FIKOLZA-1660 file (N, C-alpha, C; in steps of 0.1 Angstrom, whole numbers, plus 5000, padded with zeros to 4 digits):
% residues 261
   i   px   py   pz ch aa at
   1 4758 1355 2470  A  M  N
   1 4750 1367 2472  A  M CA
   1 4737 1364 2480  A  M  C
   2 4730 1352 2476  A  K  N
   2 4718 1348 2483  A  K CA
   2 4721 1346 2498  A  K  C
   3 4732 1340 2501  A  R  N
   3 4735 1337 2515  A  R CA
   3 4737 1351 2523  A  R  C
   4 4743 1361 2516  A  M  N
   4 4745 1374 2522  A  M CA
   4 4732 1380 2525  A  M  C
   5 4722 1379 2515  A  V  N
   5 4709 1385 2517  A  V CA
   5 4702 1379 2528  A  V  C
   6 4701 1366 2529  A  I  N
   6 4694 1359 2540  A  I CA
   6 4700 1361 2553  A  I  C
   7 4714 1362 2553  A  S  N
   7 4721 1364 2566  A  S CA
   7 4717 1378 2571  A  S  C
   8 4717 1388 2562  A  F  N
   8 4714 1401 2566  A  F CA
   8 4699 1402 2571  A  F  C
   9 4690 1395 2564  A  C  N
   9 4676 1395 2569  A  C CA
   9 4675 1389 2582  A  C  C
  10 4681 1378 2585  A  M  N
  10 4680 1371 2598  A  M CA
  10 4686 1380 2609  A  M  C
  11 4697 1386 2606  A  A  N
  11 4704 1394 2616  A  A CA
  11 4695 1406 2620  A  A  C
  12 4688 1412 2609  A  T  N
  12 4680 1423 2612  A  T CA
  12 4667 1419 2620  A  T  C
  13 4662 1407 2617  A  L  N
  13 4650 1403 2624  A  L CA
  13 4654 1399 2638  A  L  C
  14 4665 1393 2640  A  M  N
  14 4669 1389 2654  A  M CA
  14 4671 1401 2663  A  M  C
  15 4677 1411 2656  A  A  N
  15 4680 1424 2664  A  A CA
  15 4667 1431 2668  A  A  C
  16 4657 1429 2661  A  G  N
  16 4644 1435 2664  A  G CA
  16 4635 1426 2672  A  G  C
  17 4640 1416 2678  A  C  N
  17 4631 1406 2685  A  C CA
  17 4627 1411 2698  A  C  C
  18 4620 1422 2699  A  A  N
  18 4615 1428 2711  A  A CA
  18 4601 1424 2713  A  A  C
  19 4595 1428 2725  A  A  N
  19 4581 1425 2728  A  A CA
  19 4573 1433 2718  A  A  C
  20 4560 1428 2715  A  P  N
  20 4552 1436 2706  A  P CA
  20 4549 1450 2711  A  P  C
  21 4547 1459 2702  A  Q  N
  21 4545 1473 2705  A  Q CA
  21 4532 1474 2713  A  Q  C
  22 4532 1484 2722  A  Q  N
  22 4519 1487 2729  A  Q CA
  22 4512 1497 2721  A  Q  C
  23 4499 1498 2724  A  G  N
  23 4490 1508 2717  A  G CA
  23 4487 1503 2703  A  G  C
  24 4483 1512 2694  A  G  N
  24 4480 1507 2680  A  G CA
  24 4465 1503 2679  A  G  C
  25 4462 1496 2668  A  P  N
  25 4448 1491 2666  A  P CA
  25 4443 1483 2678  A  P  C
  26 4430 1483 2679  A  S  N
  26 4423 1476 2690  A  S CA
  26 4424 1461 2687  A  S  C
  27 4423 1452 2697  A  P  N
  27 4423 1438 2695  A  P CA
  27 4411 1434 2685  A  P  C
  28 4400 1440 2686  A  E  N
  28 4389 1437 2677  A  E CA
  28 4393 1439 2663  A  E  C
  29 4400 1451 2660  A  H  N
  29 4405 1453 2646  A  H CA
  29 4414 1443 2642  A  H  C
  30 4423 1439 2650  A  G  N
  30 4433 1428 2646  A  G CA
  30 4426 1415 2643  A  G  C
  31 4416 1412 2651  A  F  N
  31 4408 1399 2649  A  F CA
  31 4401 1399 2636  A  F  C
  32 4395 1411 2633  A  N  N
  32 4386 1411 2621  A  N CA
  32 4394 1412 2608  A  N  C
  33 4406 1417 2609  A  T  N
  33 4414 1419 2596  A  T CA
  33 4424 1407 2594  A  T  C
  34 4427 1399 2604  A  F  N
  34 4437 1389 2602  A  F CA
  34 4432 1378 2592  A  F  C
  35 4440 1375 2583  A  G  N
  35 4436 1364 2573  A  G CA
  35 4429 1369 2561  A  G  C
  36 4427 1382 2559  A  Q  N
  36 4421 1387 2547  A  Q CA
  36 4431 1387 2535  A  Q  C
  37 4444 1385 2538  A  G  N
  37 4454 1385 2528  A  G CA
  37 4458 1399 2525  A  G  C
  38 4471 1401 2521  A  I  N
  38 4477 1414 2519  A  I CA
  38 4481 1415 2505  A  I  C
  39 4472 1421 2497  A  G  N
  39 4474 1421 2482  A  G CA
  39 4486 1429 2478  A  G  C
  40 4490 1439 2486  A  H  N
  40 4501 1448 2482  A  H CA
  40 4514 1443 2488  A  H  C
  41 4514 1431 2495  A  L  N
  41 4527 1426 2501  A  L CA
  41 4537 1423 2491  A  L  C
  42 4549 1429 2493  A  I  N
  42 4561 1427 2484  A  I CA
  42 4568 1415 2489  A  I  C
  43 4569 1404 2482  A  L  N
  43 4575 1392 2487  A  L CA
  43 4591 1393 2485  A  L  C
  44 4597 1401 2493  A  S  N
  44 4611 1402 2493  A  S CA
  44 4617 1391 2501  A  S  C
  45 4630 1388 2499  A  P  N
  45 4637 1378 2507  A  P CA
  45 4635 1381 2522  A  P  C
  46 4635 1394 2526  A  F  N
  46 4633 1398 2540  A  F CA
  46 4619 1393 2545  A  F  C
  47 4609 1395 2537  A  M  N
  47 4595 1391 2541  A  M CA
  47 4594 1376 2542  A  M  C
  48 4600 1369 2532  A  I  N
  48 4600 1354 2533  A  I CA
  48 4607 1349 2545  A  I  C
  49 4619 1354 2547  A  V  N
  49 4627 1349 2559  A  V CA
  49 4619 1353 2572  A  V  C
  50 4613 1364 2572  A  A  N
  50 4605 1368 2584  A  A CA
  50 4594 1358 2586  A  A  C
  51 4587 1354 2575  A  G  N
  51 4576 1345 2576  A  G CA
  51 4581 1331 2581  A  G  C
  52 4592 1327 2576  A  L  N
  52 4598 1314 2580  A  L CA
  52 4602 1314 2594  A  L  C
  53 4608 1325 2599  A  L  N
  53 4613 1326 2612  A  L CA
  53 4601 1326 2622  A  L  C
  54 4591 1333 2619  A  E  N
  54 4579 1334 2628  A  E CA
  54 4570 1322 2627  A  E  C
  55 4571 1313 2617  A  G  N
  55 4564 1301 2617  A  G CA
  55 4550 1301 2610  A  G  C
  56 4542 1291 2613  A  V  N
  56 4530 1289 2606  A  V CA
  56 4519 1300 2608  A  V  C
  57 4521 1308 2619  A  S  N
  57 4511 1319 2621  A  S CA
  57 4511 1329 2610  A  S  C
  58 4522 1329 2602  A  T  N
  58 4523 1339 2591  A  T CA
  58 4515 1335 2578  A  T  C
  59 4509 1323 2578  A  V  N
  59 4503 1318 2566  A  V CA
  59 4493 1329 2561  A  V  C
  60 4484 1335 2569  A  P  N
  60 4475 1345 2564  A  P CA
  60 4481 1356 2556  A  P  C
  61 4493 1360 2559  A  Y  N
  61 4500 1371 2552  A  Y CA
  61 4503 1368 2538  A  Y  C
  62 4504 1355 2535  A  F  N
  62 4508 1351 2521  A  F CA
  62 4496 1345 2513  A  F  C
  63 4485 1345 2518  A  I  N
  63 4474 1338 2511  A  I CA
  63 4469 1344 2498  A  I  C
  64 4471 1358 2497  A  S  N
  64 4467 1365 2485  A  S CA
  64 4478 1365 2475  A  S  C
  65 4490 1360 2478  A  A  N
  65 4501 1361 2469  A  A CA
  65 4500 1351 2457  A  A  C
  66 4505 1355 2446  A  D  N
  66 4506 1345 2434  A  D CA
  66 4515 1334 2439  A  D  C
  67 4511 1322 2437  A  L  N
  67 4518 1310 2441  A  L CA
  67 4532 1310 2435  A  L  C
  68 4534 1313 2422  A  H  N
  68 4547 1312 2416  A  H CA
  68 4556 1323 2420  A  H  C
  69 4550 1335 2423  A  E  N
  69 4558 1346 2428  A  E CA
  69 4564 1343 2442  A  E  C
  70 4555 1337 2450  A  M  N
  70 4560 1333 2463  A  M CA
  70 4571 1322 2463  A  M  C
  71 4569 1313 2454  A  N  N
  71 4579 1302 2453  A  N CA
  71 4592 1308 2448  A  N  C
  72 4592 1317 2439  A  R  N
  72 4604 1324 2434  A  R CA
  72 4611 1331 2445  A  R  C
  73 4603 1338 2454  A  A  N
  73 4608 1346 2465  A  A CA
  73 4615 1337 2475  A  A  C
  74 4609 1325 2477  A  M  N
  74 4615 1315 2486  A  M CA
  74 4628 1310 2481  A  M  C
  75 4629 1308 2468  A  V  N
  75 4642 1304 2462  A  V CA
  75 4652 1315 2463  A  V  C
  76 4648 1327 2460  A  E  N
  76 4657 1338 2461  A  E CA
  76 4662 1341 2475  A  E  C
  77 4654 1337 2485  A  A  N
  77 4657 1339 2499  A  A CA
  77 4666 1327 2504  A  A  C
  78 4668 1318 2495  A  N  N
  78 4676 1306 2499  A  N CA
  78 4670 1298 2511  A  N  C
  79 4656 1298 2510  A  A  N
  79 4649 1291 2521  A  A CA
  79 4652 1275 2520  A  A  C
  80 4651 1269 2532  A  Q  N
  80 4654 1254 2532  A  Q CA
  80 4642 1247 2525  A  Q  C
  81 4630 1253 2525  A  V  N
  81 4619 1246 2519  A  V CA
  81 4613 1256 2509  A  V  C
  82 4605 1251 2500  A  D  N
  82 4598 1260 2490  A  D CA
  82 4586 1253 2486  A  D  C
  83 4577 1260 2479  A  L  N
  83 4564 1255 2475  A  L CA
  83 4566 1244 2464  A  L  C
  84 4576 1246 2456  A  E  N
  84 4578 1236 2445  A  E CA
  84 4580 1222 2450  A  E  C
  85 4588 1221 2461  A  R  N
  85 4590 1207 2467  A  R CA
  85 4577 1203 2474  A  R  C
  86 4570 1212 2480  A  T  N
  86 4557 1208 2487  A  T CA
  86 4547 1202 2477  A  T  C
  87 4546 1208 2465  A  Y  N
  87 4536 1203 2455  A  Y CA
  87 4542 1190 2450  A  Y  C
  88 4555 1189 2449  A  E  N
  88 4561 1176 2443  A  E CA
  88 4559 1165 2453  A  E  C
  89 4562 1167 2466  A  Y  N
  89 4562 1157 2476  A  Y CA
  89 4548 1153 2481  A  Y  C
  90 4540 1164 2483  A  A  N
  90 4526 1161 2489  A  A CA
  90 4516 1158 2478  A  A  C
  91 4517 1164 2467  A  Y  N
  91 4506 1163 2457  A  Y CA
  91 4511 1156 2444  A  Y  C
  92 4524 1153 2443  A  K  N
  92 4530 1147 2431  A  K CA
  92 4526 1156 2418  A  K  C
  93 4527 1169 2420  A  E  N
  93 4525 1179 2410  A  E CA
  93 4537 1187 2407  A  E  C
  94 4540 1190 2394  A  K  N
  94 4551 1199 2390  A  K CA
  94 4546 1213 2392  A  K  C
  95 4554 1222 2398  A  I  N
  95 4550 1236 2401  A  I CA
  95 4546 1243 2388  A  I  C
  96 4552 1240 2377  A  E  N
  96 4549 1247 2364  A  E CA
  96 4535 1243 2359  A  E  C
  97 4530 1232 2364  A  D  N
  97 4516 1228 2360  A  D CA
  97 4505 1233 2369  A  D  C
  98 4509 1240 2380  A  V  N
  98 4500 1244 2390  A  V CA
  98 4496 1259 2387  A  V  C
  99 4483 1262 2387  A  P  N
  99 4479 1276 2384  A  P CA
  99 4483 1285 2395  A  P  C
 100 4483 1298 2393  A  A  N
 100 4487 1308 2403  A  A CA
 100 4479 1307 2415  A  A  C
 101 4466 1302 2414  A  S  N
 101 4457 1301 2426  A  S CA
 101 4462 1290 2435  A  S  C
 102 4471 1281 2430  A  G  N
 102 4475 1269 2438  A  G CA
 102 4466 1258 2438  A  G  C
 103 4454 1259 2431  A  D  N
 103 4444 1248 2432  A  D CA
 103 4445 1238 2421  A  D  C
 104 4448 1226 2425  A  T  N
 104 4448 1214 2416  A  T CA
 104 4437 1204 2419  A  T  C
 105 4428 1209 2427  A  G  N
 105 4416 1200 2430  A  G CA
 105 4419 1191 2442  A  G  C
 106 4429 1193 2450  A  K  N
 106 4432 1185 2461  A  K CA
 106 4432 1193 2474  A  K  C
 107 4421 1193 2481  A  V  N
 107 4419 1200 2494  A  V CA
 107 4416 1191 2505  A  V  C
 108 4423 1192 2516  A  F  N
 108 4421 1183 2527  A  F CA
 108 4409 1187 2535  A  F  C
 109 4401 1177 2539  A  R  N
 109 4389 1180 2547  A  R CA
 109 4391 1176 2561  A  R  C
 110 4401 1168 2564  A  H  N
 110 4404 1163 2577  A  H CA
 110 4419 1164 2580  A  H  C
 111 4422 1165 2593  A  L  N
 111 4436 1166 2597  A  L CA
 111 4443 1153 2595  A  L  C
 112 4436 1142 2594  A  S  N
 112 4443 1129 2591  A  S CA
 112 4449 1130 2577  A  S  C
 113 4442 1135 2567  A  A  N
 113 4447 1136 2554  A  A CA
 113 4458 1146 2553  A  A  C
 114 4456 1157 2560  A  A  N
 114 4466 1168 2560  A  A CA
 114 4479 1163 2566  A  A  C
 115 4478 1155 2577  A  T  N
 115 4490 1149 2583  A  T CA
 115 4497 1140 2574  A  T  C
 116 4489 1131 2567  A  E  N
 116 4495 1122 2558  A  E CA
 116 4504 1129 2547  A  E  C
 117 4498 1139 2542  A  H  N
 117 4505 1146 2531  A  H CA
 117 4517 1154 2537  A  H  C
 118 4515 1160 2549  A  F  N
 118 4526 1167 2555  A  F CA
 118 4538 1158 2558  A  F  C
 119 4535 1146 2562  A  Q  N
 119 4546 1136 2565  A  Q CA
 119 4553 1132 2552  A  Q  C
 120 4546 1132 2540  A  R  N
 120 4553 1130 2527  A  R CA
 120 4563 1141 2525  A  R  C
 121 4559 1153 2528  A  V  N
 121 4568 1165 2526  A  V CA
 121 4581 1163 2534  A  V  C
 122 4579 1159 2547  A  L  N
 122 4590 1157 2556  A  L CA
 122 4599 1146 2551  A  L  C
 123 4593 1135 2547  A  K  N
 123 4600 1124 2542  A  K CA
 123 4609 1128 2530  A  K  C
 124 4603 1136 2521  A  G  N
 124 4610 1141 2509  A  G CA
 124 4622 1149 2513  A  G  C
 125 4622 1156 2524  A  Y  N
 125 4633 1164 2529  A  Y CA
 125 4643 1156 2537  A  Y  C
 126 4640 1143 2538  A  G  N
 126 4650 1134 2545  A  G CA
 126 4648 1133 2560  A  G  C
 127 4637 1137 2566  A  V  N
 127 4634 1136 2580  A  V CA
 127 4632 1122 2584  A  V  C
 128 4640 1116 2592  A  E  N
 128 4640 1101 2594  A  E CA
 128 4627 1097 2601  A  E  C
 129 4623 1104 2612  A  D  N
 129 4611 1101 2619  A  D CA
 129 4599 1109 2615  A  D  C
 130 4598 1111 2602  A  Y  N
 130 4587 1119 2596  A  Y CA
 130 4573 1115 2601  A  Y  C
 131 4571 1102 2603  A  D  N
 131 4558 1097 2607  A  D CA
 131 4554 1100 2621  A  D  C
 132 4563 1107 2629  A  H  N
 132 4560 1111 2643  A  H CA
 132 4555 1125 2644  A  H  C
 133 4554 1132 2632  A  Y  N
 133 4550 1146 2632  A  Y CA
 133 4535 1146 2628  A  Y  C
 134 4527 1153 2636  A  V  N
 134 4512 1153 2634  A  V CA
 134 4507 1168 2633  A  V  C
 135 4498 1170 2624  A  L  N
 135 4491 1183 2624  A  L CA
 135 4478 1182 2632  A  L  C
 136 4477 1191 2642  A  T  N
 136 4466 1190 2651  A  T CA
 136 4457 1202 2651  A  T  C
 137 4445 1201 2657  A  G  N
 137 4437 1213 2657  A  G CA
 137 4428 1213 2670  A  G  C
 138 4426 1225 2675  A  I  N
 138 4416 1227 2686  A  I CA
 138 4405 1235 2679  A  I  C
 139 4392 1230 2679  A  R  N
 139 4382 1235 2671  A  R CA
 139 4370 1241 2679  A  R  C
 140 4373 1246 2691  A  T  N
 140 4363 1251 2699  A  T CA
 140 4357 1265 2694  A  T  C
 141 4365 1271 2685  A  A  N
 141 4361 1284 2679  A  A CA
 141 4357 1283 2665  A  A  C
 142 4355 1270 2660  A  D  N
 142 4352 1268 2646  A  D CA
 142 4340 1276 2641  A  D  C
 143 4330 1276 2649  A  R  N
 143 4318 1283 2645  A  R CA
 143 4320 1298 2643  A  R  C
 144 4330 1304 2650  A  E  N
 144 4334 1318 2649  A  E CA
 144 4344 1319 2637  A  E  C
 145 4348 1308 2631  A  G  N
 145 4356 1309 2619  A  G CA
 145 4371 1308 2622  A  G  C
 146 4375 1304 2634  A  Y  N
 146 4390 1303 2637  A  Y CA
 146 4393 1289 2643  A  Y  C
 147 4405 1284 2640  A  T  N
 147 4410 1272 2645  A  T CA
 147 4424 1273 2650  A  T  C
 148 4427 1267 2661  A  L  N
 148 4440 1267 2667  A  L CA
 148 4448 1255 2662  A  L  C
 149 4457 1257 2653  A  Y  N
 149 4465 1246 2648  A  Y CA
 149 4479 1244 2655  A  Y  C
 150 4484 1232 2655  A  A  N
 150 4497 1230 2661  A  A CA
 150 4504 1219 2653  A  A  C
 151 4517 1221 2651  A  V  N
 151 4526 1210 2645  A  V CA
 151 4532 1204 2657  A  V  C
 152 4530 1191 2659  A  V  N
 152 4536 1184 2671  A  V CA
 152 4545 1172 2667  A  V  C
 153 4554 1170 2676  A  Y  N
 153 4562 1157 2675  A  Y CA
 153 4557 1148 2686  A  Y  C
 154 4552 1136 2681  A  R  N
 154 4546 1127 2690  A  R CA
 154 4555 1114 2691  A  R  C
 155 4561 1111 2702  A  P  N
 155 4570 1100 2702  A  P CA
 155 4564 1087 2700  A  P  C
 156 4551 1085 2703  A  D  N
 156 4544 1072 2701  A  D CA
 156 4533 1074 2691  A  D  C
 157 4533 1065 2681  A  T  N
 157 4522 1066 2671  A  T CA
 157 4509 1061 2676  A  T  C
 158 4509 1053 2686  A  V  N
 158 4496 1049 2693  A  V CA
 158 4497 1053 2707  A  V  C
 159 4487 1060 2712  A  V  N
 159 4488 1066 2726  A  V CA
 159 4476 1063 2734  A  V  C
 160 4478 1060 2747  A  Q  N
 160 4467 1058 2756  A  Q CA
 160 4465 1071 2764  A  Q  C
 161 4453 1075 2765  A  V  N
 161 4450 1088 2772  A  V CA
 161 4438 1085 2781  A  V  C
 162 4437 1094 2791  A  R  N
 162 4425 1094 2800  A  R CA
 162 4415 1103 2795  A  R  C
 163 4403 1098 2794  A  E  N
 163 4391 1106 2789  A  E CA
 163 4379 1102 2798  A  E  C
 164 4374 1112 2805  A  G  N
 164 4362 1109 2813  A  G CA
 164 4364 1098 2823  A  G  C
 165 4375 1097 2829  A  G  N
 165 4378 1087 2839  A  G CA
 165 4381 1073 2834  A  G  C
 166 4382 1072 2821  A  T  N
 166 4386 1059 2815  A  T CA
 166 4398 1060 2806  A  T  C
 167 4404 1049 2804  A  T  N
 167 4416 1049 2795  A  T CA
 167 4412 1046 2781  A  T  C
 168 4417 1054 2771  A  R  N
 168 4413 1052 2757  A  R CA
 168 4426 1051 2749  A  R  C
 169 4426 1042 2739  A  T  N
 169 4437 1041 2730  A  T CA
 169 4434 1049 2717  A  T  C
 170 4443 1058 2714  A  L  N
 170 4442 1066 2702  A  L CA
 170 4451 1062 2691  A  L  C
 171 4446 1060 2679  A  E  N
 171 4454 1056 2667  A  E CA
 171 4451 1067 2657  A  E  C
 172 4459 1067 2646  A  P  N
 172 4458 1077 2635  A  P CA
 172 4444 1077 2629  A  P  C
 173 4436 1066 2631  A  R  N
 173 4423 1066 2625  A  R CA
 173 4412 1073 2634  A  R  C
 174 4416 1077 2646  A  D  N
 174 4407 1083 2656  A  D CA
 174 4407 1098 2655  A  D  C
 175 4395 1104 2656  A  F  N
 175 4394 1119 2655  A  F CA
 175 4402 1126 2665  A  F  C
 176 4402 1121 2678  A  S  N
 176 4409 1127 2689  A  S CA
 176 4424 1126 2688  A  S  C
 177 4429 1118 2679  A  Y  N
 177 4443 1116 2677  A  Y CA
 177 4449 1129 2672  A  Y  C
 178 4441 1138 2666  A  Y  N
 178 4446 1150 2659  A  Y CA
 178 4443 1162 2668  A  Y  C
 179 4443 1160 2681  A  K  N
 179 4444 1171 2691  A  K CA
 179 4457 1169 2699  A  K  C
 180 4463 1180 2703  A  P  N
 180 4476 1179 2710  A  P CA
 180 4474 1171 2723  A  P  C
 181 4483 1163 2727  A  I  N
 181 4483 1155 2739  A  I CA
 181 4494 1159 2748  A  I  C
 182 4491 1165 2759  A  L  N
 182 4501 1169 2769  A  L CA
 182 4508 1157 2776  A  L  C
 183 4499 1148 2781  A  R  N
 183 4505 1136 2788  A  R CA
 183 4496 1124 2784  A  R  C
 184 4502 1112 2785  A  D  N
 184 4495 1100 2782  A  D CA
 184 4488 1096 2795  A  D  C
 185 4481 1084 2794  A  A  N
 185 4473 1079 2806  A  A CA
 185 4482 1077 2818  A  A  C
 186 4495 1074 2816  A  N  N
 186 4504 1072 2827  A  N CA
 186 4510 1085 2833  A  N  C
 187 4507 1096 2827  A  G  N
 187 4512 1109 2831  A  G CA
 187 4526 1112 2825  A  G  C
 188 4529 1104 2815  A  R  N
 188 4542 1106 2808  A  R CA
 188 4541 1118 2798  A  R  C
 189 4550 1127 2797  A  P  N
 189 4549 1138 2787  A  P CA
 189 4548 1132 2773  A  P  C
 190 4540 1138 2765  A  M  N
 190 4538 1133 2751  A  M CA
 190 4542 1142 2741  A  M  C
 191 4533 1151 2736  A  D  N
 191 4536 1159 2724  A  D CA
 191 4546 1170 2727  A  D  C
 192 4556 1172 2718  A  V  N
 192 4564 1184 2718  A  V CA
 192 4559 1193 2707  A  V  C
 193 4555 1205 2711  A  I  N
 193 4549 1215 2702  A  I CA
 193 4560 1221 2694  A  I  C
 194 4560 1219 2681  A  I  N
 194 4570 1225 2672  A  I CA
 194 4566 1240 2668  A  I  C
 195 4553 1241 2665  A  D  N
 195 4548 1254 2660  A  D CA
 195 4533 1255 2662  A  D  C
 196 4527 1267 2662  A  W  N
 196 4513 1268 2664  A  W CA
 196 4508 1281 2657  A  W  C
 197 4495 1281 2654  A  A  N
 197 4489 1293 2648  A  A CA
 197 4474 1292 2651  A  A  C
 198 4468 1304 2655  A  G  N
 198 4454 1306 2655  A  G CA
 198 4450 1314 2643  A  G  C
 199 4444 1307 2633  A  V  N
 199 4442 1314 2620  A  V CA
 199 4427 1312 2615  A  V  C
 200 4423 1320 2606  A  P  N
 200 4410 1318 2600  A  P CA
 200 4408 1305 2593  A  P  C
 201 4397 1299 2594  A  R  N
 201 4394 1286 2587  A  R CA
 201 4394 1288 2572  A  R  C
 202 4390 1300 2568  A  T  N
 202 4390 1303 2553  A  T CA
 202 4404 1302 2547  A  T  C
 203 4414 1306 2555  A  T  N
 203 4428 1305 2551  A  T CA
 203 4432 1291 2547  A  T  C
 204 4428 1282 2555  A  I  N
 204 4432 1268 2554  A  I CA
 204 4423 1260 2545  A  I  C
 205 4412 1265 2541  A  R  N
 205 4402 1258 2533  A  R CA
 205 4407 1256 2518  A  R  C
 206 4416 1264 2514  A  T  N
 206 4421 1264 2500  A  T CA
 206 4434 1255 2499  A  T  C
 207 4436 1250 2488  A  Q  N
 207 4448 1241 2486  A  Q CA
 207 4461 1250 2487  A  Q  C
 208 4460 1262 2482  A  K  N
 208 4472 1271 2484  A  K CA
 208 4475 1274 2498  A  K  C
 209 4465 1277 2506  A  G  N
 209 4467 1279 2520  A  G CA
 209 4472 1267 2527  A  G  C
 210 4468 1255 2524  A  Q  N
 210 4473 1243 2530  A  Q CA
 210 4487 1240 2526  A  Q  C
 211 4490 1243 2513  A  A  N
 211 4504 1241 2508  A  A CA
 211 4514 1251 2515  A  A  C
 212 4509 1263 2517  A  I  N
 212 4518 1273 2524  A  I CA
 212 4520 1268 2538  A  I  C
 213 4509 1264 2545  A  L  N
 213 4510 1259 2558  A  L CA
 213 4520 1247 2559  A  L  C
 214 4519 1237 2550  A  M  N
 214 4529 1226 2551  A  M CA
 214 4543 1230 2548  A  M  C
 215 4545 1240 2539  A  T  N
 215 4558 1245 2536  A  T CA
 215 4565 1252 2548  A  T  C
 216 4557 1261 2554  A  I  N
 216 4563 1268 2566  A  I CA
 216 4565 1258 2578  A  I  C
 217 4555 1249 2579  A  A  N
 217 4556 1239 2590  A  A CA
 217 4568 1230 2588  A  A  C
 218 4571 1226 2576  A  A  N
 218 4583 1218 2573  A  A CA
 218 4595 1225 2577  A  A  C
 219 4596 1238 2574  A  N  N
 219 4607 1246 2577  A  N CA
 219 4609 1246 2593  A  N  C
 220 4598 1248 2600  A  S  N
 220 4599 1248 2615  A  S CA
 220 4604 1235 2620  A  S  C
 221 4601 1224 2613  A  V  N
 221 4607 1211 2617  A  V CA
 221 4622 1210 2614  A  V  C
 222 4625 1215 2603  A  L  N
 222 4639 1214 2598  A  L CA
 222 4649 1223 2607  A  L  C
 223 4643 1234 2612  A  V  N
 223 4652 1243 2620  A  V CA
 223 4651 1240 2635  A  V  C
 224 4644 1229 2638  A  N  N
 224 4642 1224 2652  A  N CA
 224 4635 1235 2661  A  N  C
 225 4625 1240 2655  A  R  N
 225 4617 1250 2663  A  R CA
 225 4610 1244 2675  A  R  C
 226 4608 1251 2686  A  R  N
 226 4600 1247 2697  A  R CA
 226 4591 1258 2701  A  R  C
 227 4579 1255 2705  A  S  N
 227 4569 1265 2709  A  S CA
 227 4563 1261 2722  A  S  C
 228 4571 1262 2733  A  D  N
 228 4567 1258 2746  A  D CA
 228 4555 1266 2752  A  D  C
 229 4553 1278 2746  A  D  N
 229 4542 1286 2751  A  D CA
 229 4528 1281 2747  A  D  C
 230 4528 1271 2738  A  Y  N
 230 4515 1266 2733  A  Y CA
 230 4505 1262 2743  A  Y  C
 231 4509 1255 2753  A  W  N
 231 4499 1250 2763  A  W CA
 231 4491 1261 2770  A  W  C
 232 4498 1272 2773  A  A  N
 232 4491 1283 2779  A  A CA
 232 4481 1289 2769  A  A  C
 233 4485 1290 2756  A  V  N
 233 4477 1295 2746  A  V CA
 233 4464 1286 2744  A  V  C
 234 4466 1273 2744  A  E  N
 234 4455 1264 2742  A  E CA
 234 4445 1266 2754  A  E  C
 235 4450 1267 2766  A  E  N
 235 4441 1269 2777  A  E CA
 235 4432 1282 2776  A  E  C
 236 4439 1293 2771  A  R  N
 236 4431 1305 2769  A  R CA
 236 4421 1304 2757  A  R  C
 237 4426 1297 2747  A  W  N
 237 4417 1295 2735  A  W CA
 237 4404 1287 2739  A  W  C
 238 4406 1277 2746  A  V  N
 238 4394 1269 2750  A  V CA
 238 4385 1276 2760  A  V  C
 239 4391 1285 2767  A  A  N
 239 4383 1294 2777  A  A CA
 239 4376 1305 2770  A  A  C
 240 4378 1306 2757  A  G  N
 240 4370 1316 2749  A  G CA
 240 4378 1329 2746  A  G  C
 241 4391 1329 2748  A  E  N
 241 4399 1341 2745  A  E CA
 241 4405 1341 2731  A  E  C
 242 4399 1334 2722  A  F  N
 242 4406 1332 2709  A  F CA
 242 4407 1345 2702  A  F  C
 243 4397 1354 2704  A  K  N
 243 4398 1368 2697  A  K CA
 243 4410 1375 2702  A  K  C
 244 4413 1375 2714  A  D  N
 244 4425 1382 2720  A  D CA
 244 4438 1376 2715  A  D  C
 245 4438 1362 2714  A  I  N
 245 4450 1355 2710  A  I CA
 245 4453 1359 2695  A  I  C
 246 4443 1358 2687  A  V  N
 246 4445 1362 2673  A  V CA
 246 4449 1376 2671  A  V  C
 247 4443 1385 2678  A  A  N
 247 4446 1399 2677  A  A CA
 247 4460 1402 2682  A  A  C
 248 4464 1396 2693  A  E  N
 248 4477 1398 2699  A  E CA
 248 4488 1393 2689  A  E  C
 249 4485 1382 2683  A  R  N
 249 4495 1376 2674  A  R CA
 249 4497 1384 2662  A  R  C
 250 4485 1389 2657  A  K  N
 250 4486 1397 2644  A  K CA
 250 4494 1410 2647  A  K  C
 251 4491 1417 2658  A  R  N
 251 4499 1429 2661  A  R CA
 251 4514 1426 2662  A  R  C
 252 4517 1415 2668  A  Y  N
 252 4531 1412 2669  A  Y CA
 252 4537 1409 2655  A  Y  C
 253 4530 1401 2647  A  L  N
 253 4535 1398 2634  A  L CA
 253 4536 1410 2625  A  L  C
 254 4526 1419 2625  A  D  N
 254 4527 1431 2618  A  D CA
 254 4540 1439 2620  A  D  C
 255 4544 1439 2633  A  N  N
 255 4556 1446 2637  A  N CA
 255 4568 1439 2632  A  N  C
 256 4568 1426 2634  A  R  N
 256 4580 1418 2630  A  R CA
 256 4583 1417 2615  A  R  C
 257 4572 1417 2607  A  M  N
 257 4573 1416 2593  A  M CA
 257 4572 1430 2586  A  M  C
 258 4571 1440 2593  A  G  N
 258 4571 1453 2587  A  G CA
 258 4559 1456 2579  A  G  C
 259 4548 1451 2583  A  V  N
 259 4535 1453 2576  A  V CA
 259 4526 1463 2583  A  V  C
 260 4520 1472 2576  A  N  N
 260 4511 1482 2581  A  N CA
 260 4497 1479 2575  A  N  C
 261 4489 1471 2583  A  T  N
 261 4476 1468 2578  A  T CA
 261 4465 1476 2585  A  T  C
% end
């Protein structure tokens, strides 16, 4: 029965995979309301499947949900990943011991720690090259409260890049290691973008938000997701168009997930 439900949900979503609707709320409205959480959201199998299909940009839609209700909805939707395994693999916590807020006192302050725990989740799911997946961030809009995150596959764990006319070697201990790398110092293609999201920093500051991010990101890895549109998005983000990017994405997701905010 679960497989019938998830198959129906996926078929319905795929059938509606059209371009975002024109008109509707202004970009400024979308920017201001994204990430506030949707308290009335019903976590049906359809909504969970929609969130997993659309990737990590849906994290803000689930931030207000009860952690245990969301985990049950994931199980009912027959999702490949769930919050129970994330807390087990990343935090070594049993889901029944975790409060509804999702907070057990373990919040990542840096992407290096987030990547380390994310790799534990992937290892737990049997991903052989789990240590080649990195959580990255573009922080040019941090003061405005938004960060552009990306889940990348990096074929080399140590990378040489060109910075300011010189060659620099980046290792996991370096801050710049946690930015997407298009090409190395020799011009060789480097990061494959699995998934990306421009989301409020407040969403990712909580342990629950981080756990939801890792859970959906792990699903994106397991289903071999690719987001080749990322590099154009990053260019716009750095150029200061982050408000438009966030608003455009929110309008698209509202339509795809059947949410009227």
